[in-house]
C-alpha positions in Angstrom: 9.9 -5.8 -0.3 9.9 -3.9 3.0 12.1 -1.0 1.8 9.8 -0.2 -1.1 6.7 -0.4 1.1 7.9 1.7 4.1 6.4 5.0 2.8 3.0 3.3 2.4 3.3 1.8 5.8 4.2 5.1 7.3 1.3 6.9 5.6 -1.3 4.4 6.7 0.2 4.4 10.2 -0.1 8.1 10.5 -3.8 7.8 9.5 -4.2 5.4 12.5 -4.3 2.3 10.4 -2.0 -0.1 12.3 -2.1 -3.9 12.7 -4.7 -5.0 15.3 -2.0 -6.3 17.6 -0.6 -2.7 18.0 -3.8 -0.7 18.1 -3.3 0.0 21.8 0.1 1.7 21.2 -0.1 3.1 17.7 2.3 5.8 18.7 5.0 3.3 19.5 4.2 1.4 16.3 4.7 4.6 14.2 8.0 5.3 16.0 9.3 1.9 15.2 8.3 2.1 11.6 10.1 5.4 11.4 13.2 3.8 13.0 13.1 0.9 10.5 13.0 3.4 7.6 15.8 5.5 9.1 17.9 2.4 9.6 17.3 1.2 6.0 18.0 4.7 4.5 21.3 4.8 6.6 22.3 1.4 5.2 21.6 2.7 1.6 23.9 5.6 2.3 26.5 3.1 3.5 26.4 1.3 0.2 23.8 -1.4 0.8 21.6 -2.0 -2.3 17.9 -2.1 -1.4 15.4 -3.6 -2.0 17.1 -6.9 -1.3 15.2 -9.3 0.9 18.4 -10.8 2.4 19.7 -7.3 3.3 16.3 -6.2 4.7 16.2 -9.4 6.9 19.7 -8.7 8.1 18.9 -5.1 9.0 15.7 -6.1 10.8 17.4 -8.9 12.7 20.2 -6.5 13.8 17.6 -4.0 15.0 15.8 -6.8 17.0 19.1 -8.0 18.5 20.0 -4.4 19.6 16.6 -4.0 21.3 16.8 -7.4 23.1 20.3 -6.5 24.3 19.1 -3.1 25.5 16.2 -4.8 27.3 18.6 -7.0 29.2 20.6 -4.1 30.3 17.6 -2.1 31.4 16.0 -5.0 33.3 17.8 -4.2 36.5 17.4 -0.4 36.2 14.0 0.2 34.6 11.6 -2.5 33.9 9.3 -0.1 32.0 12.2 0.8 29.6 13.1 -2.9 29.2 9.5 -3.7 28.3 9.4 -0.9 25.8 12.6 -2.3 24.1 10.9 -5.7 23.9 7.8 -4.2 22.5 9.8 -2.5 19.8 11.6 -5.8 19.0 8.2 -7.5 18.7 7.0 -4.8 16.2 10.1 -5.2 14.2 9.7 -9.0 14.1 6.3 -8.4 12.5 8.2 -7.1 9.4 10.2 -10.2 9.0 9.0 -12.7 6.4 7.4 -15.8 7.8 9.9 -18.6 8.6 9.0 -21.6 6.4 8.4 -25.0 7.8 10.9 -27.8 7.1 8.4 -29.5 4.8 8.0 -26.3 2.8 11.7 -25.9 2.3 12.1 -29.5 1.3 9.2 -29.2 -1.2 10.5 -26.0 -2.7 14.1 -27.4 -2.9 12.8 -30.5 -4.7 10.8 -28.4 -7.1 13.8 -26.2 -7.9 15.9 -29.3 -8.5 13.3 -30.8 -10.8 13.1 -27.6 -12.8 16.9 -27.4 -12.8 17.2 -30.9 -14.1 14.6 -30.3 -16.8 16.5 -27.2 -18.0 19.8 -29.1 -17.9 18.4 -31.9 -20.0 17.3 -29.4 -22.6 20.5 -27.4 -22.7 23.2 -30.0 -22.1 21.7 -32.6 -24.5 22.0 -35.4 -21.9 25.6 -34.6 -20.9 24.7 -33.7 -17.3 26.8 -35.9 -14.9 24.2 -35.9 -12.1 26.3 -34.0 -9.6 23.9 -31.5 -8.2 26.3 -30.4 -5.4 28.3 -28.2 -7.8 25.1 -26.2 -8.4 24.3 -25.9 -4.7 24.8 -22.1 -4.6 22.4 -21.6 -7.5 19.8 -23.9 -6.0 20.0 -22.2 -2.6 19.6 -18.8 -4.3 16.5 -20.0 -6.1 14.9 -21.5 -3.0 15.7 -18.3 -1.0 13.8 -16.2 -3.6 10.6 -17.8 -2.2 11.8 -18.5 1.4 14.5 -15.9 2.3 14.7 -17.3 5.9 15.2 -20.9 4.8 18.2 -22.5 6.5 21.0 -23.2 4.0 21.9 -26.4 5.8 18.4 -27.8 5.2 18.5 -26.9 1.6 21.9 -28.6 1.2 20.7 -31.7 3.0 17.7 -31.9 0.6 20.1 -31.5 -2.4 22.3 -34.3 -1.0 19.3 -36.6 -0.5 17.6 -35.9 -3.8 16.7 -39.0 -5.8 
């Protein structure tokens, strides 16, 4: 989880160990990492429970959106400032988990369903009515453990089409 690793990331960044893509501007990278930590600490003070991948993703997306909006506003006034905002957004994007492909989501959803059905057959003694849709929320939660950025609609579609 990002929140748990922020101190390690900060420590390595201060030693000059930054991702290759940001070596040129390690000072900006360090500033952005500090901003992420500050934002997450503020969220904790506001009652958000971290580490929680969904909350971390929400916070990072919000930070990216703010910087993209700021870049649009700065574009007519100061292109340098607008570019800095976009660079910051790019750095923050680097902390987001990878977006899974459609095939990965379908495969994981099918795996979760198979495991769910196996567990149901053991616990319900064959009384399961076959209606997976009433377990959609549980299946989505399980798939999102592995792929937090998976689209709910894609998971639901896979559940509906499961054979």
